[in-house]
N, C-alpha and C positions, 0 to 999 in steps of 0.2 A: 302652376293656378292648379289647384284641385278641383274635379268637377262637380266634386259633392260635397257642399259648405253646412247640410248639418241634415241630422238624422231625427225621428222623432218616433220614438215604440211607444204604443198603448197596453191598457191592456182590459184587454175585452172589453165585458160591459161594463165595469165598476167607474164610474163619475168620481167617483170619493178617491182618486186615485189619479196622482197627476202624470201625464206623462213625463217619458225619459227625453231629454234630447240633450243630444253629444255632435260635437261639432269633428267629424272623423280625421285621423290623424292618418299616416300612411298605410297603417292595419288597424282593424276594429275585429276583436276577438269576440267571439260569443262563447261562454261557457258556460256549464252546468251540469247537473244531472242528466240522467237518460227520461227523453219525454217533457223537457223542458222547453222544446221550442226552437232549438239551434239551429236544425235544417229549416223548419217550418220561416224562418223569417229572411232564412236566404233566398227561399223562392218568393218569399212577397217582394225583397227586394227588387229580383229580376222582374217581375210582372210590373212593379210599381215605373223602373227604368225602360218598359217598352209599351208601355201604356198611359200613366200620368193617373194610377186611379189605385186606392187604396180598399176599395169595396168587398167585403169578405173578409177583409182581413184580420187576423186574432195579435199581430203584435205591431207591425209596422200601422204608423199612422200618414208619415208622408216624408219624404226627402226632397232637400232642396239643394236646387243645383247653382254653380256658379257659370255661367254660359258664356264664351267666349265672344269676340266682334264675329260679326257677317263673315269678312273675309276668312276668319282663322275655320269658322266653322263648316264651311266651302269646302277650307282645303281637307280637313278630317273626315266628309263624308266621300269625297273624289278619293280619298285612300284605299277605299272599297272599290271603285270603278272596276267592272267587268266588263267585257267586252261581249255584246248580244250576241246568240247564240242563232242558229237558221231558224227562222218566223219570228224571234222576235224583234221589233220595232220599238225603237227609243226617240220621241219626238222632241224637239230643240227645247234648250233649256232643263232637258231632263237630265238625270243617269242612273245606268245600271248599276246596281251594287250587289254584289255576292256578301251575306253575312256566312262568317265565319260558325258564326254558333246564335242557334234562333231561341226566340222563347214560345213555344205550342201559341199560333196563333198570328207568328208573322211568317212571310214566306223566306225563304233563303235567299229568294233573286226580287229585289222589288228595284221598282222605276223609282228614283225619288224626281220631284220635281225643285231641282235646285233654286230655279229663281225664285224659289217661294221664302228663299230665307231670312233674307231680311224683313218680310212682314212675322215670320212666324214670330223674330225678336222683336218686331213694335208692337205685338197686339201680346206678348208671351204666352203663344201659344204652345202648352207644354205638351198638349195630348202630340201635336205634331214634331214636337222638336226630340219627346222622348223616343216618337214612333221611327223617324227617321234619321235621327243623328243620336243618344243618349244608349240607344238598343245597339249599335254598331261599335259601342266602345263599350260595351259589358260582355261579360263573358261567366259561366257558370261553370265550376269543374265538380262533378259528384262522383261517386263510386263506380259509377256506371262508364263513365269515361278517363277516368286518369289513367289508368291502362293501356288504353288504346289512343290515345294522344299522337303519338310519334307512330305509328303502324303508316304504312305504306301507302302514298296516295298521288295521286294525278301530278304532273309536272304543270300542266296549265302552261299559257303561253308567258315566256317568261318575261314578255318588253310590257307586259298590263299587270295591273295591281295584283296579288297573291291572292287566292280564293280558299287556301286551306295553310294551315300551321307549317307544315314541311317546305311548303312553296314562301312563301313567307320569310323561313328562316334560309331558305336557298340563297337568297338576295340579300340579308343582311348579314357580312359579315363581322360588323361588331354585334351581334345581337348573338351569333355562334362565337365569337371568342368570349364573350361575358357566359356562353353556355358551358364551353369548355373549362373556362378557369373551374365552372361549379363542380363540373362530373369527374374533372382530374382530382380535385379536392375532397371529392365523396366517394370516389371507387377506383382511382387512379387511370381510369379511362380518360381519354378524349373523344367529345359528340362532333361527329363527321355525319354530313350526306351526300350520298352518291346519286347519281342520274343516268346511271349505265343501264337498268331495265325498261327499254322501250321509253314511254311516254310517262314512267314512275318515278318517286323519290322515295329511296331507302334510307332510314336513320341509321349509324351503325358507332359502335363505339371501340375507337382506338387505341391499341397499346401506345402512339408517338403522334404529333401533331403533324399534321401537312407541311413537305416543306414549302410552297406556296399554297396561293389560294387557287392555281391549275391542278396542282395534283390531286386538290380535291372535286373540283366541278370537271375537269376535262372528261375527255372521252379516250383521251389514248392509252398506251401501255401502262407509262406510269402510273395513270389515276387506276387503271384498272388492276394490280399488281397491289397500291396501297389499300385502295378497296376490299380485294381479295382475305387482305391480314388482319382484318376489321368485322368480327362479327354484329349480322343485326341487331335492334335492339328488341326486337322481338322473342330473339330466344334466349335475353336477359328474364331476370328474375322480378317478378310482380313489384317488388319494391323499388327496385335499379329504373322499370319502368313508368310507375308513377313518381317517384324524385324527378326523375328529368323530364317526364311529359308536362308536369307543374310548372315546374322552371321553365320548360323553353314555353309554356302558352304564357305565362306574366310577362317574359323579355320579349318572344318572339314577335305575339300581338298587340304589344303595347297598350294592351287594353287598362283602361283609367277606370275602369271598376271592377275587378274579378273580383266574384264571390266564388270560394273554396269550401266546402264540404268534409271535417274530419281528413286533415292532409294526412295527417299520419300512420291514417292505413296502411297495411303491408310492409312497415318504415321500423324498423329496432330502435333505440330509444336516443341512441347517439347519432342516428340518421334523422329522425323527427327533429332534433334539436336545430341541427342543421340547416334545414329545408325551414325551419321561422326564420332563422339568421337570413339566410341566402332570400325568402321571401319577401321580408322586411327590408332588406337593403333594398331590393329590386324595384319595390312598391313607391320607394321613397324617391330613387332615381329617376322613376316616371312621374312622378308626381300622379302617381293613381290613390285612390280610397281604395283597401281593398279590405271586404268582408271574410272574415273566416270562424266557420264555426269549430270547433276543436274538443275534445276527451282527452288532452295528452299535457302532462305540466310539461314534458320534453320542450315539445313543440313551442309551448306559450315560452318557455326560459330562452329557448333558441329568438324568438323574435323580442323580447324584450331587450335580449346581449344585440340584435340586429339595430336595435332603435329604443332607447330607453320611453317614450313619446308613445306607449300603445294601449289604445282605449280597451277594456277589460269589461266587459257586460257580463253580468253573471244572470242570466235567466232562471228562474224556478218555475213549476208549475205542481199547488200537493192544495188538496183539497178544494178542487174547482179554483182555490186563489194564483194567479197569475203574478209576476213581479220582473223586477227588473231591475240592477244596479250597479253603476257606474263604480267600480273598483279604483279609488283616489291613484295616482301615480307615487306618493310617498308611500302610501302603507303598504301598497306590494313591492316597493324597496324595501324596505323595512322585513319583510317577510325573505327577502333572497337573499340580503346582507347576513340577517342572522344566523350563526352558526346555529344555533337551537332550535329555527325553524329549520335550516338544510338537513339537519342534523335525522328530522324526523319525517320530513318527504309531505307537511302538509299543506304544499303546495295542490295535492291531488284531493285535497279538501274541496276544492272547486269546482270539482266534477261529481260531487256524491250532494244528496240530500243534506248530508251534517257529518257531524265530526262526534267521535266519543273519544278523551283523550283522559290516558290512565297513569300510573303513576309508572310503574314497570312494564317491561317484557311479557313477564308471568301474564299479569294479570290482562294485557293487550291478547295475549292466546286466548285467555279461557274465556274472556268476553266476546272475541268475536268470534268463536265457533258457536257458545251458546246463540248468541244473534243468527248466525247461519242455518244454525237448528231451528228457531223458530219460524224464520222465513220460509226454511221449507216447509214446515207442515199448516203455516198459516203466517199468510206474506206479510197480514196488516198486524200482526202480533210483534214482527222484528222492523228492523228499519235498512235501507239503503245507506250504511255510514262509514267512512273508513274509520280505524282506529287506531291509536296514535300513543304508541309508548313515549310520555315523555321525562324518564328517569327520574326524576323527583317530581313529591308531594308539590314543592312551591313550585315546581314548572306548566304543571297542569294549565293554571288560569294562567301563565307567561303566554301558553300556544293558544287557549281558546281565548283569550281577550281579544287579539288582533283578530281572529276568523271571526269573532261576533260585529267585530266592527264593522267585516265587509259583506256581513249579511248571511253568514252561515251559521247555522244552528251548532255552536260546540260547546257539549255535556263533557263535564269532569266526574271523574269515580276517582275517588280518594278513602284513604283507610280512616278507622273509626277515631283514632287516634289524634285527629285535628282537634277534636273537642276539647283533648287537654290543653293543645298548643297555645301560649296564651297573643303571641305576638302571627303565627302563620296565616290565624283564618282572616285577620287581618287584612294583611296584604293578599292574600289568594281574592276578599272580596272588591281590592280595589283594582286591581287586575281583571278583574270582569267587569268590571265597571257598575255595581249594584248600586245603585243608589242610597246616599249617604244614611238617610235618615234610618231606614230599612237595613243597611248592613249596621248600623250602630247599636239599635234595637238586639240584634241579634246578636253582635257580640258582649252585650251585658247579659243576654239570657246566659248566652253560655260561660260566665262569668260565673255567675249563680250555680248555673249545675255544678262547673267544676271544682266550686267550692263543697258541696254534698257527696260527687263522686269520689274526690280525694279522702275525704272522712269517710267512703266505707269502706276504703283499701283494698278495691278488687282489680283484678288484670284486665284492665279497656279494649287494651289493644287488641288482646287474643280473644276476648269476650262479647266486647262490645257491650249492646242492650241485655245480651240474657247475663250480663253480670251483674245487673241492676234492679236488685231483689224491689227495694220501693216502690210500689206502684204508681204515687203519685210523680215520683223522680223520674221513673221511665216514661211514663205519659207524656211528662214535659220533654224530654229533650225529643222523644217520636216526634212532639208537635214541631220541634226546630229541625227535627231533618226534613218533613215532609217541609217544610217552609223552604227548606233549599232547594230540594227535587222542583218545585215548582219554578224557579231560576238555574234549573240543569246543574245542581250539584248533587251528587249522587255520593253518598259515607254508604258502604257497608257498614250497614246494621248490628251485625254478629263480630266487627274486631277487621279483618283483613279477608284476604284472598282463601287462607286456608282455611278461614272459618264455613267455605259454603260446602254443602253437601248435594251437588248435582245427583248422585246416587248414593245409594246409600254404601255405608262401610269405609269411606275415605279416611285414613288416618292421620289426625293432625302432624306436621312433622313440622321444624325451624329449618330445612333445606326447601324453599318455595319451587326450585326446578325438580328435586326429587317428588315433590308434592305434584305438580302440573303432570310431569309425566305418570305418573298413578293415576292422577283426576283422565286423562285422556284415555289411558289404559282401559279405564271404568268406563267411559263414556263409548266404547266400540268405535270402529270404522265402516261399517257392513250394514248400510242401512236394512239389508233384509236380513242381518240375523236377528236371533232371539236376544242376545246380550245387548244390543245396540240400546242408548239411551234418547228416546225421544221426551222432546218434552213435556215439562210436570208443571203441576199448579203452584209452587212454592218455591221458597230458597233463590236462588241465582236465578232462576228462571221467570218467578214473578217481579226480580229486581232489573232483569233485562226487559222486559216486557214492558218496567213504568221507565226504562231509557226510551227506546223505542216511540213511547208514546207521546213523549218530548219533544225529540227529534221530527216528529211526525206532524206535530199540531201545529198547525201553521200562525195561529195566534199566542204561538207559547211567550209567556214572560223571559225574560233576559236578553233577548235578542230583537 
């Protein structure tokens, strides 16, 4: 039975937006762009699990618990029992516990009135239950702790309950065995602990398994030779220490509510993916409800590989408007299984303010560079978006549509020849889920425009609006393109990528890659050089400003 039965998220002081309620599975992932509240919600969960209070919270409204019976509850509390130090007095019916992790305001060593357990349950005294019980089963791992979790620590009295992570692992062969399998799969090394340094325990990584438990835990010559050949984990890289420490904390402490902030820090992508899988499997095995804030598509993919039933909550905070959306399992599986989606890396859009989906890679490269320069000059004129190469015009909407369904603002950029295509526009609008009456009206308007454009006999693909000399026809076309833009559909007004003139003097060419290289050369690469192209007021600069404004608008149409 999982200890957490429901979690409810609110959205600041906006009563018109209904809270988001979810039933935690083994893993609940909080994703979203920077400064969207991912780390904050973990701290709020930690505070609630210690105090049963949501006062002052911005995101978390409440956590509902599935509490065990009194006997099980007493047993869980007693697992943290510690012997009194000199001068400490423990009255009858009380127990002294040692918290391995503490929330500010809670003492690391605390006397718990164990005889009150039944009363707490009978009166539903959640404040006492959180302080004396749930807080013992909650652990938060953040950037300040993840690389030091396995530093040398006191051995303490091995006949008493452990008071630190290493001593908990030292007396738990099953936990060490599971951890060894994980470290060997990840690094080709076996996790071990030695007790050879006075009253300290030290974590090591060995090239081979200990022949038996004594070779690891004894104090004889055989144990000394075994550990002498294994480097201490403190000498390993930050990635190895963080990976092993987080896995050890979840497995060794048997925490029922692990809270982990950006576990992918210090980890290469394959290692982040492996950690996601291992943590998910461990949480399910322990019947834990883990809450994890991540900024890594690789870690997310690892979690889904460990269990397809992963909750993914996307948090955003834009223009003073916070939001949270639970991503459905079916939609996530569609993204993961689709070759098109995998090939374009669209899962990374979960961690950005939005996505801009382009027809080809040259388009993506130029627009990303222009946006970067806009952001550098005036941050509000650019956007924090991922730029995606969709390979074709038709696939832009097939990528953007599912992203929009998950609450991710996804704009598409397409060439002007969409105006001439008889069927492409209809299918594109369908994939973007543009309201049917609106889409039908646009298609009818486009059909009338095409009749006149064909009659004009101009090369619209290369010249776009510039080729339309009739003022009335040009105005009607601009109006249609403006309607598209309101819904995140951006048509290159003058034809195609090569029609842009971000700097003066660029020549048209049929070779898109050659044009792109010439464009990059003309833009320059040294911001301090006089020839470096800073943002201008028109052309592609204005086009990207409009794109960014749509992404940045929290009340945009289309999502």
